[in-house]
DRENLUMNU-642938 format. One record per residue: residue in three letters; chain; x, y negated, z of N, C-alpha, C in turn. Coordinates in steps of 0.1 Angstrom, whole numbers. Layout:
(rec 'ala'; 'A'; (X; Y; Z); (X; Y; Z); (X; Y; Z))
...
REM end
This chain:
(rec 'met'; 'A'; (445; -1340; 486); (446; -1328; 494); (436; -1318; 489))
(rec 'thr'; 'A'; (440; -1306; 487); (431; -1295; 482); (428; -1286; 493))
(rec 'ile'; 'A'; (415; -1283; 494); (410; -1274; 505); (406; -1261; 498))
(rec 'lys'; 'A'; (413; -1250; 502); (410; -1237; 496); (401; -1229; 506))
(rec 'leu'; 'A'; (389; -1227; 503); (379; -1220; 511); (372; -1210; 502))
(rec 'lys'; 'A'; (368; -1199; 508); (360; -1189; 501); (345; -1195; 501))
(rec 'gln'; 'A'; (339; -1195; 490); (325; -1200; 490); (316; -1190; 497))
(rec 'lys'; 'A'; (307; -1196; 505); (298; -1189; 513); (284; -1193; 509))
(rec 'thr'; 'A'; (274; -1185; 512); (261; -1188; 509); (255; -1197; 520))
(rec 'gly'; 'A'; (250; -1209; 516); (243; -1218; 526); (253; -1226; 534))
(rec 'tyr'; 'A'; (247; -1236; 541); (255; -1244; 550); (258; -1236; 563))
(rec 'ser'; 'A'; (270; -1240; 569); (274; -1233; 581); (283; -1242; 590))
(rec 'glu'; 'A'; (282; -1240; 603); (290; -1247; 612); (304; -1243; 611))
(rec 'glu'; 'A'; (306; -1230; 608); (320; -1225; 606); (327; -1232; 594))
(rec 'ser'; 'A'; (320; -1234; 583); (326; -1241; 572); (330; -1255; 576))
(rec 'tyr'; 'A'; (321; -1262; 583); (324; -1275; 588); (336; -1276; 596))
(rec 'gln'; 'A'; (338; -1266; 606); (349; -1266; 615); (362; -1263; 607))
(rec 'gln'; 'A'; (362; -1254; 597); (373; -1251; 589); (378; -1264; 581))
(rec 'ile'; 'A'; (369; -1272; 576); (373; -1283; 568); (376; -1295; 577))
(rec 'phe'; 'A'; (368; -1299; 586); (369; -1311; 594); (375; -1309; 608))
(rec 'gly'; 'A'; (374; -1297; 613); (379; -1295; 627); (371; -1303; 637))
(rec 'asn'; 'A'; (378; -1309; 647); (371; -1316; 657); (373; -1331; 656))
(rec 'thr'; 'A'; (376; -1336; 644); (378; -1350; 642); (364; -1357; 643))
(rec 'ser'; 'A'; (365; -1370; 648); (353; -1378; 649); (353; -1387; 637))
(rec 'pro'; 'A'; (343; -1386; 628); (343; -1394; 616); (340; -1409; 620))
(rec 'ile'; 'A'; (342; -1418; 610); (340; -1432; 612); (329; -1436; 602))
(rec 'phe'; 'A'; (318; -1442; 608); (307; -1446; 599); (310; -1458; 591))
(rec 'leu'; 'A'; (307; -1457; 578); (310; -1467; 568); (297; -1474; 565))
(rec 'lys'; 'A'; (294; -1485; 571); (281; -1491; 569); (279; -1497; 555))
(rec 'gly'; 'A'; (290; -1504; 551); (290; -1510; 537); (278; -1519; 536))
(rec 'ser'; 'A'; (272; -1520; 524); (261; -1529; 522); (248; -1524; 526))
(rec 'ser'; 'A'; (247; -1510; 526); (233; -1505; 528); (232; -1497; 541))
(rec 'gly'; 'A'; (243; -1492; 548); (242; -1484; 560); (236; -1471; 556))
(rec 'phe'; 'A'; (225; -1467; 563); (218; -1454; 559); (208; -1457; 548))
(rec 'glu'; 'A'; (207; -1448; 539); (198; -1449; 528); (188; -1437; 528))
(rec 'ser'; 'A'; (176; -1440; 525); (166; -1429; 523); (166; -1425; 509))
(rec 'arg'; 'A'; (165; -1412; 506); (164; -1407; 493); (151; -1400; 491))
(rec 'asn'; 'A'; (144; -1403; 480); (131; -1397; 478); (132; -1384; 471))
(rec 'lys'; 'A'; (121; -1376; 472); (120; -1363; 466); (118; -1365; 451))
(rec 'phe'; 'A'; (122; -1355; 443); (119; -1355; 429); (111; -1342; 426))
(rec 'val'; 'A'; (100; -1344; 419); (91; -1333; 415); (90; -1333; 400))
(rec 'asp'; 'A'; (93; -1322; 393); (92; -1322; 379); (100; -1333; 372))
(rec 'gly'; 'A'; (112; -1336; 378); (121; -1346; 372); (116; -1361; 375))
(rec 'lys'; 'A'; (106; -1362; 383); (101; -1376; 386); (102; -1379; 401))
(rec 'arg'; 'A'; (106; -1391; 404); (107; -1395; 418); (93; -1397; 424))
(rec 'thr'; 'A'; (92; -1392; 436); (79; -1394; 444); (82; -1404; 455))
(rec 'leu'; 'A'; (71; -1408; 462); (73; -1417; 473); (76; -1410; 486))
(rec 'glu'; 'A'; (77; -1397; 486); (80; -1390; 498); (95; -1389; 500))
(rec 'ile'; 'A'; (99; -1393; 513); (114; -1393; 516); (118; -1379; 518))
(rec 'asp'; 'A'; (129; -1375; 511); (135; -1362; 512); (146; -1361; 523))
(rec 'lys'; 'A'; (154; -1371; 524); (165; -1371; 533); (170; -1385; 535))
(rec 'ile'; 'A'; (178; -1387; 546); (185; -1399; 548); (200; -1396; 547))
(rec 'val'; 'A'; (208; -1405; 541); (222; -1402; 539); (230; -1414; 544))
(rec 'gly'; 'A'; (243; -1411; 547); (252; -1422; 551); (266; -1417; 548))
(rec 'glu'; 'A'; (275; -1427; 546); (289; -1423; 543); (298; -1424; 555))
(rec 'phe'; 'A'; (307; -1415; 556); (316; -1414; 568); (330; -1411; 563))
(rec 'tyr'; 'A'; (340; -1417; 570); (354; -1415; 567); (359; -1405; 577))
(rec 'phe'; 'A'; (365; -1394; 572); (371; -1384; 581); (386; -1386; 580))
(rec 'pro'; 'A'; (393; -1390; 591); (407; -1392; 590); (415; -1381; 584))
(rec 'asn'; 'A'; (424; -1384; 576); (433; -1375; 568); (426; -1366; 558))
(rec 'ile'; 'A'; (413; -1368; 556); (405; -1360; 547); (399; -1369; 536))
(rec 'gly'; 'A'; (392; -1379; 540); (386; -1388; 531); (371; -1391; 534))
(rec 'val'; 'A'; (364; -1396; 524); (350; -1401; 527); (341; -1389; 522))
(rec 'ala'; 'A'; (330; -1387; 530); (320; -1377; 527); (306; -1383; 530))
(rec 'thr'; 'A'; (297; -1380; 521); (283; -1384; 523); (277; -1373; 532))
(rec 'val'; 'A'; (270; -1377; 543); (263; -1368; 552); (249; -1370; 551))
(rec 'lys'; 'A'; (241; -1359; 549); (227; -1360; 549); (220; -1356; 562))
(rec 'phe'; 'A'; (209; -1363; 565); (201; -1360; 577); (187; -1358; 573))
(rec 'ser'; 'A'; (179; -1353; 583); (165; -1351; 581); (158; -1364; 579))
(rec 'pro'; 'A'; (147; -1364; 571); (140; -1377; 569); (134; -1383; 581))
(rec 'asn'; 'A'; (132; -1375; 592); (126; -1380; 604); (136; -1383; 614))
(rec 'leu'; 'A'; (149; -1385; 610); (159; -1389; 620); (157; -1402; 626))
(rec 'asp'; 'A'; (158; -1403; 639); (157; -1415; 647); (170; -1422; 645))
(rec 'leu'; 'A'; (171; -1432; 636); (184; -1438; 633); (190; -1446; 644))
(rec 'pro'; 'A'; (202; -1443; 648); (208; -1450; 659); (214; -1463; 654))
(rec 'asn'; 'A'; (217; -1472; 664); (223; -1485; 660); (238; -1483; 661))
(rec 'val'; 'A'; (244; -1480; 649); (258; -1477; 648); (265; -1488; 640))
(rec 'ala'; 'A'; (275; -1494; 646); (283; -1505; 639); (291; -1500; 628))
(rec 'asp'; 'A'; (295; -1509; 619); (304; -1505; 608); (317; -1501; 614))
(rec 'met'; 'A'; (323; -1491; 609); (337; -1486; 613); (337; -1481; 627))
(rec 'gln'; 'A'; (326; -1476; 632); (325; -1471; 646); (327; -1456; 645))
(rec 'lys'; 'A'; (334; -1450; 654); (336; -1436; 655); (323; -1430; 660))
(rec 'val'; 'A'; (319; -1418; 655); (307; -1411; 658); (309; -1397; 660))
(rec 'asn'; 'A'; (300; -1390; 666); (299; -1375; 666); (287; -1371; 658))
(rec 'leu'; 'A'; (289; -1361; 650); (278; -1355; 642); (274; -1343; 650))
(rec 'ile'; 'A'; (261; -1343; 654); (256; -1332; 662); (249; -1322; 652))
(rec 'gly'; 'A'; (253; -1309; 654); (248; -1299; 645); (253; -1300; 631))
(rec 'ala'; 'A'; (265; -1304; 630); (271; -1306; 616); (274; -1293; 609))
(rec 'gln'; 'A'; (270; -1292; 597); (273; -1280; 588); (278; -1285; 575))
(rec 'ala'; 'A'; (286; -1276; 568); (291; -1279; 555); (289; -1267; 546))
(rec 'ile'; 'A'; (290; -1270; 533); (290; -1260; 523); (300; -1264; 512))
(rec 'val'; 'A'; (307; -1255; 506); (316; -1258; 494); (309; -1252; 482))
(rec 'ile'; 'A'; (307; -1260; 472); (302; -1256; 459); (311; -1262; 448))
(rec 'lys'; 'A'; (318; -1253; 441); (327; -1256; 430); (337; -1267; 435))
(rec 'asn'; 'A'; (343; -1265; 446); (353; -1274; 452); (348; -1287; 457))
(rec 'asp'; 'A'; (335; -1289; 457); (329; -1301; 463); (323; -1297; 477))
(rec 'val'; 'A'; (325; -1306; 486); (321; -1303; 500); (308; -1311; 503))
(rec 'tyr'; 'A'; (298; -1305; 508); (285; -1312; 511); (283; -1310; 526))
(rec 'val'; 'A'; (279; -1321; 533); (277; -1320; 547); (263; -1325; 551))
(rec 'lys'; 'A'; (258; -1318; 562); (245; -1323; 567); (247; -1322; 583))
(rec 'ala'; 'A'; (239; -1329; 590); (239; -1329; 604); (225; -1332; 610))
(rec 'glu'; 'A'; (222; -1328; 622); (209; -1330; 628); (208; -1344; 634))
(rec 'lys'; 'A'; (219; -1348; 640); (219; -1361; 647); (232; -1368; 646))
(rec 'ile'; 'A'; (232; -1381; 650); (245; -1388; 651); (245; -1396; 664))
(rec 'glu'; 'A'; (256; -1397; 670); (257; -1405; 682); (271; -1412; 682))
(rec 'ala'; 'A'; (270; -1425; 687); (282; -1433; 687); (292; -1428; 698))
(rec 'val'; 'A'; (305; -1429; 695); (315; -1426; 705); (319; -1439; 712))
(rec 'ile'; 'A'; (318; -1438; 725); (321; -1451; 733); (335; -1450; 738))
REM end
C-alpha cells in the first residue's frame, strides 16, 4: 500500500491521523521488547540514552517503529497486546514514515 502525503516540516499529530487514523496498534514484544538507543556524537556512540523504541503493528498498514522519550516510564505491556499511543505524531521523509509518542497505555 502506498501512502501519498505532502511532506511537512517536523512531526505532527495531523500527519499521524492521516496515516494511521484511530486504529489501536499492537505491541510486538519479540525478543527485546523496548530498546534503548544511545546518542552518537561525532560518529561515536556515547553512554547517554537518546530514545526508547518499540515495534508496533498497525492493522491494514504494517509494522512501524515508534520512538519515545528516554525517561519514559515503561509500562508492562504483553506481546501482541493492543495499545493506545498518547501524543502520537508522525513525519514522512522520502516515503518513509517515522512515528513518535509521549506515552503508551494498554487497551483493556
